[in-house]
Each structure stands twice: as C-alpha cells, then as structure tokens.
VEXMITOR-785195 format. One line per 5 residues: number of its first residue (from 1); their letters; for each residue x, y, z of N, C-alpha, C, O. Coordinates in steps of 0.05 Angstrom, whole numbers, plus 5000, padded with zeros to 4 digits. Atoms other than C-alpha are relative to their C-alpha. Layout:
VEXMITOR-785195
NUM> a> X:Y:Z:X:Y:Z:X:Y:Z:X:Y:Z; ...
END
This chain:
VEXMITOR-785195
1> egqfa> 4983:4993:5021:4125:2574:5152:5028:4995:5004:5042:4982:4989; 4971:5017:4983:4189:2561:5193:4997:4970:4994:5012:4963:4976; 4997:5025:5010:4173:2486:5188:4998:5000:4972:5010:4979:4966; 5003:5010:5023:4162:2486:5118:5024:5001:4982:5031:4987:4963; 4977:4985:5015:4219:2527:5098:5022:4979:5009:5043:4976:4996
6> llgei> 4969:5024:4992:4267:2467:5137:4993:4974:4990:5010:4960:4979; 5011:5018:5013:4222:2416:5116:4991:4992:4970:4998:4972:4958; 5014:4996:5024:4184:2428:5053:5021:5015:4979:5023:5006:4957; 4987:4996:5024:4233:2470:5015:5041:4993:5008:5060:5006:4998; 4975:5002:4985:4300:2444:5052:5017:5024:4996:5035:5030:4981
11> dapra> 4982:4970:5004:4321:2513:5066:5004:5006:5034:4987:5021:5043; 4994:4987:4976:4347:2524:5139:5010:5018:5006:5010:5025:5030; 4992:4969:4997:4379:2587:5127:4977:5013:4999:4971:5031:5014; 5029:4975:4987:4308:2615:5116:4991:4995:5019:4988:5015:5034; 5005:4995:4973:4284:2580:5173:5011:5001:5017:5004:4994:5040
16> gdlga> 4984:4981:4967:4334:2609:5218:4985:5022:4998:4968:5028:5014; 5017:4970:4993:4306:2674:5204:4980:5005:5002:4973:5023:5017; 5031:5001:4986:4238:2663:5206:5003:4984:5033:4985:4988:5050; 5004:5010:4975:4260:2621:5268:5002:5036:5023:4985:5045:5038; 4986:4982:4989:4294:2683:5299:4980:5022:5000:4984:5038:5019
21> qarel> 5033:4986:5003:4222:2725:5282:4987:4989:5024:4981:5003:5043; 5024:5010:4992:4182:2686:5313:5016:4997:5035:5000:4995:5054; 4993:5003:4969:4230:2681:5384:4995:5021:5011:4988:5023:5034; 4993:4974:4992:4236:2748:5387:4971:5014:4997:4967:5037:5006; 5028:4987:4997:4159:2759:5373:4984:4985:5026:4968:4998:5041
26> gkacg> 4998:5015:4984:4153:2699:5419:5002:5013:5025:4982:5012:5039; 4992:4981:4984:4190:2746:5469:4985:5014:5009:4977:5012:5032; 5011:4980:4997:4153:2801:5460:4973:5007:5007:4964:5029:5014; 5036:5002:4989:4075:2776:5475:5004:4974:5013:4986:4958:5014; 5002:5025:4971:4098:2721:5527:4998:4981:4991:5001:4964:5009
31> nvdle> 5002:5020:5012:4090:2669:5480:5017:4978:5001:5023:4968:4980; 4977:5015:5008:4142:2618:5504:4987:4974:4980:5007:4964:4970; 4988:5022:5018:4121:2559:5457:5008:5008:4977:5018:4993:4961; 4983:5001:5027:4139:2606:5400:5018:5006:5001:5037:5002:4986; 4962:4994:4993:4195:2631:5431:5015:4973:4995:5019:4970:4971
36> mqgls> 4991:5028:5002:4227:2561:5436:4999:4985:4973:5017:4974:4962; 4996:5011:5035:4206:2537:5366:5016:5011:4997:5039:5002:4996; 4982:4989:5018:4233:2593:5343:5026:5004:5014:5041:5020:5002; 4961:5001:4992:4307:2586:5384:4993:4972:4991:4975:4981:4976; 4994:5026:5011:4305:2515:5361:5006:5000:4966:5026:4989:4956
41> lqgla> 4993:4996:5030:4301:2533:5283:5021:5015:5000:5043:5007:4993; 4971:4983:5002:4346:2592:5292:5025:4980:5007:5046:4985:4995; 4968:5015:4996:4403:2533:5321:4997:4979:4985:5017:4966:4979; 4992:5021:5021:4388:2485:5276:5005:5016:4971:5013:5002:4952; 4987:4986:5024:4403:2532:5220:5030:5005:5004:5047:4999:4988
46> avaeg> 4986:4996:5002:4453:2552:5249:5026:4977:5007:5049:4982:5014; 4978:5034:5005:4492:2473:5247:4997:5008:4974:5017:5021:4965; 4996:5004:5031:4474:2473:5175:5015:5014:4989:5026:5006:4969; 4986:4984:5011:4509:2540:5168:5028:4997:5007:5046:5011:4996; 4966:5008:4997:4576:2505:5201:4996:5019:5027:5020:5022:5033
51> rvaeg> 4995:4992:4985:4563:2546:5262:4995:4984:5032:4987:4994:5053; 5005:5030:4992:4557:2483:5297:5003:5007:5033:4986:4997:5047; 5001:4997:4978:4579:2511:5365:4969:5014:5015:4952:5007:5031; 5029:4986:4994:4525:2565:5371:4979:4984:4989:4963:4981:5007; 5021:5014:5004:4476:2524:5336:4990:4980:5024:4968:4984:5035
56> malve> 5003:5024:4978:4482:2458:5389:4990:5031:5024:4965:5033:5027; 5003:4992:4977:4479:2510:5444:4956:5010:5001:4939:5005:5018; 5023:4992:5001:4410:2544:5415:4976:4971:5005:4958:4971:5023; 5023:5024:5002:4368:2474:5403:5001:4992:5017:4980:4979:5020; 5007:5016:4973:4383:2447:5471:4988:5012:5019:4974:5006:5039
61> eaaaa> 5019:4980:4970:4363:2507:5506:4976:5002:5000:4963:5006:5020; 5027:5010:5002:4297:2496:5468:4996:4971:5015:4979:4968:5032; 5005:5025:4985:4303:2425:5491:4992:5003:5032:4974:4995:5046; 5005:5001:4966:4310:2440:5560:4970:5009:5002:4960:5003:5024; 5033:4982:4990:4235:2477:5560:4988:4984:4995:4965:4988:5004
66> vfgdv> 5026:5027:5002:4200:2408:5539:5005:4992:5016:4986:4992:5031; 4998:5014:4977:4234:2374:5592:5000:5020:5026:5003:5008:5047; 5014:4991:4981:4219:2428:5639:4972:5006:5019:4966:5015:5041; 5022:4995:5002:4151:2427:5625:4986:5025:5003:4974:5031:5023; 4994:4963:5004:4144:2503:5605:4969:4991:4970:4949:5005:4965
71> lsgad> 5013:4986:5027:4106:2491:5540:4975:4979:5008:4971:4961:5024; 5031:5007:5003:4032:2483:5519:4994:4967:4986:4981:4948:4994; 5014:5017:5020:4026:2436:5462:5024:4978:5000:5046:4987:5007; 4991:5021:5009:4056:2364:5447:5009:4999:4968:5023:4982:4957; 4987:5000:5030:4070:2381:5377:5018:5017:5000:5035:5012:4983
76> vagwi> 4980:4984:5003:4112:2437:5389:5027:4988:5012:5049:4988:5000; 4986:5010:4985:4149:2404:5441:5016:4969:4984:5039:4962:4987; 4982:5015:5008:4165:2345:5402:5002:5011:4976:5000:4990:4963; 4988:4984:5027:4182:2389:5334:5030:5004:5010:5050:5001:4996; 4974:4986:4995:4236:2416:5380:5018:4976:5007:5041:4980:4998
81> cchvi> 4996:5030:5003:4254:2336:5398:5020:5005:4977:5044:5008:4979; 4992:5014:5019:4267:2327:5334:5028:5026:4990:5050:5019:4980; 4977:4974:5004:4313:2394:5324:5024:4984:5008:5037:4969:4994; 4978:5011:4984:4363:2373:5374:5003:4968:4985:5026:4960:4988; 4982:5027:5002:4368:2297:5344:5009:5012:4966:5031:5006:4958
86> yacer> 4985:4989:5036:4376:2333:5261:5025:5016:5010:5046:5011:4999; 4974:4984:4992:4426:2375:5289:5021:4985:5012:5044:4995:5013; 4976:5020:4991:4467:2314:5320:5000:4992:4978:5023:4994:4968; 4989:5012:5020:4457:2281:5259:5025:5023:4984:5045:5015:4972; 4984:4983:5030:4491:2345:5215:5024:5001:5006:5040:5005:4989
91> vsdtr> 4978:5005:5000:4548:2334:5260:5013:4977:5008:5037:4974:5015; 4987:5026:4997:4548:2262:5269:5014:4994:5027:5037:4987:5030; 4992:5006:4974:4550:2254:5341:4974:4982:5005:4951:4990:5008; 5015:5027:4996:4516:2190:5349:4999:4993:5025:4981:4976:5029; 5014:5010:4972:4515:2182:5429:4985:5024:5006:4963:5018:5013
96> raaew> 5022:4985:4996:4482:2241:5440:4974:5001:4976:4952:5010:4985; 5023:5002:5015:4434:2233:5381:4984:4975:5018:4962:4980:5028; 5014:5027:4987:4415:2154:5414:4991:5017:5029:4967:5015:5035; 5015:4987:4976:4405:2194:5479:4977:5010:5001:4959:5004:5017; 5023:4981:5001:4358:2245:5453:4974:4977:4992:4951:4981:5000
101> cvamr> 5017:5003:5013:4322:2196:5414:4988:4975:5019:4967:4965:5012; 5016:5009:4978:4307:2153:5480:4984:5013:5012:4962:5004:5019; 5015:4976:4988:4284:2212:5509:4974:4999:4987:4955:4990:4999; 5016:4986:5024:4240:2235:5443:4980:4974:4996:4956:4980:4993; 5013:5031:4999:4213:2150:5439:4980:5005:5023:4956:5008:5018
106> sfcer> 5017:4995:4972:4184:2161:5515:4987:5028:4992:4963:5025:4992; 5026:4974:5008:4150:2232:5495:4982:4984:4983:4960:4975:4989; 5027:5007:5027:4119:2207:5426:4983:4981:5017:4959:4985:5018; 5027:5028:4996:4086:2141:5461:4988:5015:5022:4970:5004:5035; 5019:4998:4969:4064:2180:5520:4981:5027:4985:4965:5041:4998
111> welpg> 5016:4986:5009:4035:2224:5467:4979:4997:4978:4962:5012:4969; 5009:5017:5025:4013:2177:5415:5014:5019:4977:4996:5023:4960; 4989:4993:5025:4059:2214:5360:5017:4982:4992:5040:4982:5001; 4977:5016:5009:4089:2161:5323:5010:5002:4969:5025:4985:4958; 4984:4982:5021:4104:2206:5259:5016:5011:5013:5038:5007:5006
116> mfgmc> 4965:4980:4994:4153:2247:5293:5020:4987:5014:5042:4996:5018; 4971:5014:4996:4190:2193:5320:5004:4986:4980:5023:4973:4988; 4999:5004:5029:4188:2166:5246:5027:5021:4998:5051:5015:4998; 4972:4985:5008:4231:2228:5233:5020:4999:5012:5042:4996:5000; 4973:5006:4982:4276:2225:5297:5013:4980:5000:5026:4977:5021
121> rahha> 4995:5032:5000:4296:2155:5281:5021:5006:4980:5045:5002:4982; 4989:4998:5024:4309:2176:5208:5025:5013:5001:5043:5001:4990; 4983:4992:4996:4357:2224:5225:5021:4988:5016:5045:4990:5011; 4977:5022:4982:4390:2174:5281:5015:4988:4986:5040:4990:4987; 4990:5019:5008:4397:2124:5238:5025:5012:4971:5045:5001:4963
126> svlmh> 4968:4985:5017:4444:2176:5184:5025:5003:5014:5046:5000:5002; 4977:4999:4990:4491:2187:5246:5007:4975:5011:5027:4973:5026; 4991:5031:4986:4490:2109:5265:5019:4999:4965:5044:4997:4967; 4992:5005:5032:4507:2104:5174:5032:5013:5010:5050:4996:5012; 4977:4987:5001:4567:2155:5187:5020:4990:5021:5041:5002:5024
131> egrwe> 4986:5010:4986:4595:2112:5238:5009:4977:5007:5018:4966:5027; 4996:5037:5013:4599:2048:5197:4981:4983:5015:4984:4960:5008; 5021:5020:5007:4534:2016:5229:4988:4992:4989:4965:4987:4997; 5029:5004:5027:4499:1999:5174:4971:4987:5006:4950:4997:4998; 5010:5017:4994:4465:1940:5205:4974:5019:5017:4950:5017:5015
136> daese> 5014:4988:4978:4438:1986:5259:4984:5014:4985:4960:5009:4987; 5002:4977:5020:4427:2042:5208:4968:4985:4991:4944:4987:4998; 5036:5011:5016:4378:2001:5164:4977:4997:5015:4956:5009:5010; 5023:5001:4984:4336:1974:5223:4988:5014:5002:4964:5010:4998; 5011:4979:4994:4325:2045:5242:4986:5009:4979:4962:5013:4985
141> lieat> 5009:4998:5024:4309:2061:5166:4977:4986:4984:4964:4991:4963; 5025:5010:5008:4261:2014:5163:4975:5003:5019:4954:5012:5010; 5010:4995:4983:4228:2015:5223:4988:5034:5002:4970:5038:5019; 5004:4972:5009:4218:2095:5204:4985:5006:4983:4969:5025:4984; 5009:5005:5023:4196:2076:5143:4964:4994:5003:4945:5008:4996
146> alfms> 5027:5002:4990:4135:2038:5172:4991:5019:5023:4970:5010:5031; 5013:4985:4985:4119:2092:5221:4998:5021:4981:4975:5028:4978; 5014:4980:5015:4118:2147:5172:4977:4998:4980:4963:5017:4973; 5026:5006:5023:4067:2112:5120:4981:4986:5025:4962:4974:5014; 5020:4999:4981:4028:2098:5184:4986:5018:5004:4962:5020:5000
151> aapal> 5018:4971:4989:4018:2166:5211:5012:5024:4982:5006:5045:4993; 4992:4980:5011:4053:2212:5159:5011:4998:4977:5035:5001:4975; 4979:5008:5023:4066:2193:5089:5011:5019:4980:5020:5012:4958; 4991:4974:5011:4083:2259:5066:5028:5011:5006:5038:5030:4993; 4978:5001:4990:4146:2254:5104:5017:4976:4997:5036:4972:5013
156> afeav> 4983:5022:4997:4174:2189:5080:5019:4997:4986:5033:4977:4983; 4980:5000:5011:4218:2219:5037:5030:5002:5027:5053:4994:5022; 4980:4994:4980:4262:2235:5100:5024:4962:5010:5048:4959:5016; 4980:5028:5004:4282:2151:5102:5008:4990:4982:5025:4972:4983; 4996:5010:5022:4283:2140:5040:5019:5009:4984:5026:4994:4967
161> vrlce> 4975:4984:5005:4340:2194:5022:5023:4992:5012:5044:4998:5002; 4982:5010:4987:4379:2158:5079:5003:4976:4994:5025:4965:4996; 4991:5029:5011:4369:2092:5053:5026:4999:4975:5049:4990:4975; 4981:4990:5019:4392:2117:4986:5032:4997:5006:5051:4986:4994; 4959:4989:4993:4464:2133:5012:5010:4980:5023:5032:4977:5033
166> lrvrq> 4984:5026:4978:4462:2072:5063:5008:4978:4972:5030:4969:4965; 4994:5023:5034:4453:2023:4991:5033:5003:4989:5051:4985:4988; 4978:4995:4999:4509:2067:4972:5032:4989:5012:5051:4978:5001; 4975:5010:4977:4561:2054:5030:4995:4964:4990:5009:4949:4976; 5008:5034:5000:4530:1981:5030:5024:4985:4972:5042:4968:4973
171> grldd> 4991:5008:5033:4552:1973:4952:4981:4990:4985:4985:4986:4961; 5026:5005:5016:4486:1953:4932:4984:5025:4988:4966:5040:4996; 5009:4976:5011:4480:2001:4877:4979:5006:4986:4969:5028:4983; 5016:5004:5011:4432:1963:4837:4965:5020:5016:4945:5030:5005; 5029:4993:4986:4378:1987:4896:5001:5026:5003:4980:5034:5012
176> vapla> 5009:4973:5012:4389:2063:4882:4980:5014:4987:4964:5029:4999; 5022:4997:5014:4347:2076:4833:4973:4991:4997:4958:5005:4984; 5024:5005:5000:4289:2043:4839:4985:5018:5035:4961:5023:5039; 5012:4985:4969:4282:2080:4922:5005:5029:4986:4988:5045:4993; 5002:4966:5012:4296:2150:4886:4983:5001:4986:4971:5022:4987
181> gllae> 5026:5009:5009:4244:2124:4843:4970:5009:5013:4954:5024:5001; 5011:4989:4980:4202:2133:4899:4985:5022:5006:4962:5024:5015; 5002:4966:4989:4204:2206:4909:4995:5014:4977:4989:5037:4973; 5008:4979:5031:4198:2216:4836:4976:5022:4989:4978:5039:4972; 5024:4977:4991:4126:2255:4850:4998:5010:5028:4977:5016:5038
186> shvpw> 5004:4984:4975:4144:2281:4914:5003:5024:4992:4995:5027:4969; 4985:4971:4994:4171:2359:4925:5022:4996:5001:5040:5011:4992; 4961:4999:5001:4236:2334:4938:5010:4986:4980:5030:4978:4993; 4986:5021:5013:4263:2287:4881:5023:4999:4999:5036:4978:4996; 4966:4987:5006:4328:2327:4876:5011:4985:5029:5034:4977:5026
191> ltlts> 4982:5003:4977:4349:2305:4949:5009:4971:4996:5022:4966:5016; 4990:5029:5004:4366:2221:4921:5026:5017:4980:5047:5006:4987; 4980:4990:5013:4417:2264:4872:5028:4993:5017:5037:4970:5015; 4969:5021:4986:4487:2249:4914:4996:4983:4999:5010:4975:4981; 5006:5027:5005:4459:2179:4917:5010:4990:4984:5030:4976:4984
196> eaava> 4993:5012:5030:4454:2168:4846:5026:5008:4982:5032:4993:4964; 4981:4987:5007:4515:2213:4826:5019:4987:5013:5040:4991:5000; 4978:5017:4994:4562:2165:4869:4994:4973:4984:5011:4955:4979; 5007:5034:5019:4529:2103:4831:5012:5017:4975:5027:5001:4963; 4996:5009:5023:4543:2136:4770:5030:5006:4994:5039:5007:4971
201> lahge> 4970:4985:4994:4617:2162:4793:5010:4958:4992:5021:4946:4974; 4994:5036:5006:4618:2076:4806:5004:4990:4982:5023:4974:4981; 4997:5004:5023:4605:2066:4740:5013:5006:4981:5006:4999:4958; 4989:4981:5019:4652:2107:4704:4981:5021:4984:4976:5022:4960; 5014:4972:5016:4611:2169:4690:4998:5016:5011:4980:5023:5026
206> pelar> 4994:4967:4983:4635:2226:4713:4984:5024:4987:4979:5043:5003; 5011:4977:5007:4600:2275:4672:4976:4992:5005:4961:5011:5002; 5031:5006:4995:4535:2245:4686:4995:5005:5028:4980:5024:5033; 4992:4985:4978:4551:2250:4759:5005:5037:5003:4989:5052:5015; 5001:4965:5001:4573:2329:4752:4972:5006:4990:4969:5030:4992
211> smldr> 5025:4990:5019:4504:2337:4715:4981:4994:5039:4979:5010:5057; 5010:5012:4978:4471:2306:4774:5004:5023:5034:4988:5032:5050; 4995:4982:4979:4509:2349:4828:4993:5026:4992:4979:5039:5007; 5011:4975:4998:4500:2411:4797:4969:5009:5003:4961:5030:5014; 5019:4997:4996:4434:2403:4791:4981:5000:5037:4962:5012:5045
216> ylrmv> 4997:5002:4969:4433:2385:4869:5011:5023:5016:5001:5028:5038; 4989:4975:4983:4474:2447:4891:4978:5023:4997:4973:5038:5017; 5012:4976:5012:4426:2498:4847:4981:4993:5031:4982:5012:5047; 5019:5004:4985:4375:2465:4899:4998:5009:5027:4977:5014:5039; 4986:5000:4973:4410:2476:4960:5011:5025:5007:5032:5032:4996
221> ptrer> 4981:4974:4998:4427:2543:4987:5029:5001:5015:5038:4987:5033; 4973:5004:4992:4497:2569:4991:5010:5000:5021:5034:4997:5025; 4988:4998:4978:4493:2575:5059:5002:4978:5018:5019:4975:5035; 5007:5025:4992:4470:2514:5081:5022:4984:5002:5012:4962:4999; 4983:5013:5001:4534:2482:5085:5009:4968:4999:5020:4953:4983
226> tgraa> 5002:5023:4996:4530:2425:5118:4981:4985:4976:4986:4962:4969; 5023:5016:5019:4474:2403:5069:5008:5002:4974:4992:4996:4956; 4992:5004:5015:4520:2413:5021:5030:4994:4993:5045:5003:4975; 4974:5013:4993:4581:2376:5042:5012:4981:4979:5032:4983:4964; 4993:5021:5013:4574:2310:5011:4999:5011:4974:5022:5013:4965
231> ayela> 4989:4990:5034:4565:2340:4936:5017:5018:4996:5017:5029:4974; 4977:4987:5005:4618:2377:4943:5033:4973:5000:5055:4973:4988; 4977:5014:4996:4660:2318:4965:5008:4978:4977:5029:4968:4970; 4996:5014:5030:4632:2277:4900:5016:5018:4975:5036:5012:4963; 4986:4971:5016:4645:2347:4859:5024:4991:4990:5030:4985:4967
236> vqahl> 4974:4993:5018:4715:2343:4867:5006:4981:4986:5012:4985:4963; 4995:5029:5014:4724:2267:4851:4990:5000:4964:5007:4997:4946; 5009:5001:5017:4678:2270:4795:5019:5024:4969:5026:5016:4947; 4984:4988:5012:4718:2339:4766:5031:4995:4994:5045:5008:4978; 4963:5011:5009:4790:2305:4765:4999:4972:4985:5019:4963:4974
241> evgdi> 5005:5027:5011:4756:2235:4738:5006:5017:4971:5024:5009:4957; 4999:4994:5035:4745:2285:4665:5018:5025:5003:5016:5043:4986; 4979:4986:5008:4805:2327:4682:4995:5021:5003:5013:5036:4995; 5009:4976:5015:4765:2388:4684:5015:5016:5033:5004:5015:5055; 4994:4985:4980:4815:2433:4732:4997:5027:5009:5011:5036:5027
246> dawrr> 5023:4979:4999:4775:2492:4730:4979:4998:5013:4975:5012:5032; 5021:5013:4980:4719:2462:4755:5004:4990:5032:4988:4994:5050; 4997:5005:4971:4754:2433:4817:5008:5023:5016:4998:5026:5039; 4990:4978:4985:4789:2493:4839:4982:5019:5006:4985:5034:5025; 5027:4991:4981:4716:2522:4841:4986:4990:5025:4976:5003:5043
251> vdlgv> 5015:5012:4971:4690:2478:4893:5014:5019:5026:5036:5028:5031; 4974:4985:4973:4704:2512:4957:5003:4981:5021:4987:4975:5039; 4988:5011:4991:4741:2473:4982:5007:5003:5043:5003:4988:5062; 5006:4985:4966:4752:2517:5055:4973:4990:5015:4976:4977:5036; 5027:5008:4991:4678:2502:5072:4997:4970:5004:4989:4963:5026
256> lgrvv> 4995:5027:4996:4685:2424:5060:5021:4991:5015:5023:4967:5020; 4978:5014:4987:4746:2420:5097:4989:5007:5035:4996:4993:5054; 5013:4988:4971:4710:2457:5163:4973:4987:5004:4962:4990:5026; 5024:5015:4992:4647:2414:5154:5012:4976:5019:5012:4970:5043; 4994:5030:4990:4678:2346:5156:5031:5007:5019:5046:4988:5023
261> drrah> 4990:5004:4975:4725:2369:5208:4986:5006:5029:4989:5001:5053; 5018:5001:4963:4674:2388:5255:4982:4976:5000:4967:4978:5019; 5001:5025:5007:4649:2318:5233:5010:4980:5018:4997:4963:5031; 4971:5016:4992:4709:2285:5258:5001:5013:5033:5015:5001:5049; 4990:4992:4976:4709:2323:5322:4970:5009:5014:4971:5029:5028
266> agdlv> 5024:4992:4990:4632:2329:5344:5001:4994:5026:4985:5007:5040; 5007:5004:4970:4639:2305:5410:5009:5024:5015:4992:5034:5028; 4997:4977:4994:4681:2366:5431:4988:5017:4993:4984:5034:5010; 5018:4973:5004:4640:2414:5397:4976:5001:5022:4974:5020:5038; 5018:4990:4987:4578:2400:5431:5001:5005:5035:4979:5010:5046
271> qapld> 4993:4998:4973:4596:2406:5501:4998:5022:5006:4976:5026:5016; 4996:4964:4999:4613:2485:5507:4980:5010:5001:4972:5025:5019; 5027:4992:4994:4551:2495:5486:4975:4998:5020:4961:5015:5030; 5018:5006:4980:4511:2460:5526:5002:5012:5022:4981:5022:5031; 4990:4984:4976:4554:2491:5588:4988:5025:5004:4982:5036:5025
276> agrar> 5002:4967:5003:4537:2555:5564:4974:4997:5000:4967:5016:5014; 5036:5001:5006:4454:2539:5551:4996:5007:5038:4985:5026:5049; 5017:5001:4977:4452:2512:5625:5016:5032:5018:4998:5042:5032; 4995:4980:4995:4495:2578:5651:4981:5026:5001:4976:5042:5018; 5023:4975:5008:4444:2626:5614:4979:5000:5013:4967:5019:5023
281> rarha> 5032:5004:4990:4380:2590:5636:5006:5013:5041:4990:5026:5056; 5006:4991:4968:4411:2600:5714:4999:5034:5012:4990:5046:5031; 4992:4958:4995:4434:2684:5704:4965:4998:4992:4953:5005:5012; 5019:4987:5009:4365:2689:5670:4976:4996:5014:4961:5015:5018; 5026:5008:4991:4310:2650:5702:4981:5018:5020:4957:5014:5025
286> adhei> 5014:4981:4981:4297:2708:5751:4977:5017:4984:4953:5018:4991; 5013:4986:5021:4271:2749:5695:4989:4980:4988:4978:4994:4971; 5018:5024:5022:4236:2685:5657:5007:5009:4970:4990:5009:4953; 4982:4998:5030:4290:2704:5593:5010:4974:4996:5016:4958:5014; 4980:5016:5002:4324:2660:5551:5014:5013:4985:5001:5028:4970
291> dgasg> 4970:4985:5014:4397:2689:5520:5008:4979:4978:5023:4960:4982; 4985:5025:5015:4408:2649:5459:5015:5005:4979:5017:4997:4956; 4970:4992:5013:4468:2683:5446:5027:4990:4997:5042:4987:5015; 4963:5018:4997:4536:2651:5426:5013:5022:5015:5005:5045:5019; 4977:4989:4985:4595:2672:5466:5017:4985:5005:5009:4962:5003
296> gvsgd> 4974:5011:4992:4665:2647:5485:4989:4975:5024:4970:4974:5039; 5010:5010:4977:4659:2598:5528:5026:4974:5014:5043:4964:4999; 4973:5000:4995:4711:2567:5573:4995:4969:5020:4980:4974:5039; 5007:5008:4980:4706:2502:5612:5011:4969:4991:5032:4969:4977; 4989:5023:5012:4715:2421:5599:4977:4987:4970:4953:4993:4967
301> hrsap> 5008:5006:5028:4697:2389:5528:4991:4973:4999:4988:4963:4976; 5002:5029:5007:4681:2320:5540:4965:5004:5006:4951:5019:5018; 5031:5002:4998:4613:2294:5531:4979:5000:5018:4990:4991:5038; 5011:4997:4977:4558:2301:5577:4971:4986:4996:4959:4986:4974; 5028:5021:5008:4494:2257:5585:4985:5015:4997:4992:5037:5004
306> vrsvl> 5017:4990:5008:4431:2280:5560:4974:5000:5039:4952:5007:5048; 5026:5001:4977:4398:2268:5629:5013:5040:5017:4998:5058:5024; 4993:4970:4986:4445:2336:5659:4991:5030:4982:4997:5053:4987; 5016:4975:5019:4402:2377:5599:4966:4997:5028:4951:5011:5041; 5032:5004:4985:4338:2351:5637:5003:5006:5038:4982:5009:5051
311> vatgr> 4988:4998:4980:4370:2360:5704:4997:5029:5004:4983:5037:5022; 4998:4972:5006:4380:2431:5689:4970:5019:5002:4964:5040:5012; 5025:4984:5013:4309:2446:5663:4983:4996:5024:4961:5007:5024; 5018:4996:4984:4280:2430:5725:5003:5033:5020:4983:5047:5026; 5016:4974:4987:4289:2494:5762:4989:5021:4969:4971:5036:4966
316> rgcar> 5011:4976:5030:4281:2533:5689:4970:5005:4999:4960:5027:4995; 5015:5006:5001:4216:2499:5694:4973:5016:5022:4951:5027:5019; 5010:4976:4984:4203:2529:5761:4994:5026:5004:4975:5036:5018; 4994:4966:5007:4222:2601:5744:4984:5002:4979:4980:5026:4977; 5011:4988:5008:4179:2600:5693:4968:4994:5011:4950:5010:5006
321> rgg> 5024:4998:4977:4119:2574:5738:5003:5023:5024:4998:5015:5047; 4989:4980:4981:4135:2623:5780:5002:4983:5022:4997:4994:5044; 4993:5017:4967:4152:2560:5836:5032:5005:5008:5041:4996:5028
END
C-alpha cells in the first residue's frame, strides 16, 4: 500500500505515514524486510517534505541492510535501493546518485530485475539534468525507457515525465506535447503539466500556464514540498506576466526558497545523516535494532563515498545474523 501511495498516487507524505506503520510493525514481529522497507519509505517521504537531513539518514540506514545481507527478498532490497536514488534526485546530489546507480546495476543484474534498474536510471537522469549534463541525461532516459517497456510498461511514465522536462531545457518545445500524449491514458497524465506549462510560458500564454499549474498543484499533496517546487517557480513567473500580484503573493516563496537552497547545497546536507546512521547502527547492533530517529549531528560534512556505507553494513549484517 505504501509503494502504491509513492508511485501510483504520487503521495509521498501518505507513503511516509504508511512506512512508519510498517517499520513499527516489522520491529514488533521481528520481520526485518518489513522494518527496512518501512524505514526507506519513511525516509523518502521526509526528503520530499523538505526534511532532507532526517530523510537521507533513514533511507541510507535502510540501504545498509541491503548490502549487509540481512534481507530475504530481492524485490524488497531493490525497492530500498531505488528509494535511495530517488532521494538523491530530490536534492540533486549527482555524485551520490551515480554511486548508488553503480551498486544498483550490479544488484539488478545479479537478481535479473531490469525493470527495477530502469526506475533508478530515470531518477539518476533527473539529477544529471539539473547538473546541466543533458546528453548524459538523455542517454539514461532512453535506456530507462527501453528497460521499462521490456520489463515494466506501467512504470514507463517515470522516464516520459523526465524526458519532457529535458526537452524543455533543451529548447525542443515542440517535442513536449507528443511525449505528454503518451501518458494521456495512464493513471498519472497530470505529471507532465509542469513541462507543458513551461512551453505555454515560452509561447506567451501565461493564462494557459496558470491553468495547468493549478491543476498540477491540486494533485500534489501540500506536504510534498520538493514535488511542488518546480510548479511554484513557474507559477511565480506566470502570475507576474499577467500582473496578478495577489496570486504571486499567495505562492509559498518560503518553501520554494528552502527547497532550492537544499538542492544547491545537497553535497553538504547528506553527509551528516550518513555519519549519524553509521553511529546508530554501531550503538544498537547488540540488541538488533535500528533507531531511525533524527537528531543533531556534528562532524565532517564532506561528501563520503557509498563504499563507506557498504563497509559499515558488514558489522551490522553479522549482528543481525548473530555472528
């Protein structure tokens, strides 16, 4: 149910609530798979809501279980890794997303899960796009689309939505409508509305853009701040172009500013929670618990390689198995 809320309903806050329930239930009944999947859902929701430090700590805590060899199913492990890359996309952390993609590629090839890796590549492409690496992003999206079509066609919208955004950035505006049309019969046709609104603005149609953005924002939960940021940015421009100062003032510029600032400083934001996660694993390995609660963290804020997470999980894996 939490996975559907995340992917089917595009409702990360609800997914986070369900993730917290699953995490507690998993702890109570000793089901590590359920506990870790709930933890990763809870963390991704926190990132989506703008609580980046807390959320990244939780998703990488769950990912540590994957490479610590304590989970029973490849499907659960795969989704947890995808959540990590999705979280990296939300804060535009290119380096960390690339490293997790390498780890995820190996995992998916070993367990023959091409559809799972397609989703991870779509999220990674978005990070590359925000870094201005458009050719690399396009290659990732094309390959992701091929993986989706061969293994999980219902998830192809993940690549299509991001390809629409890339076409806007490239100035290939005439390509956006045909791509958006591919989702017309899907359960999420509204996901391309921000790209379509950007095209409308470029063509001098701010009222049309405002209508599209209103529809988009009605579909995205208000708590999902990172998901609403792009629409806020375009809405500011559209309101000003039509001279609607009252509407401009109603845009939550405070949320927009915090989200953009987090994206600009993603490399500084994700190291502290990773250190905190490793510290918590060491403290609680003896009683086989994971404490995902966030808290103040001091120490080095430089970007750390993913291998530090994998090394740390060796100790935790042994603790889970009683070794």
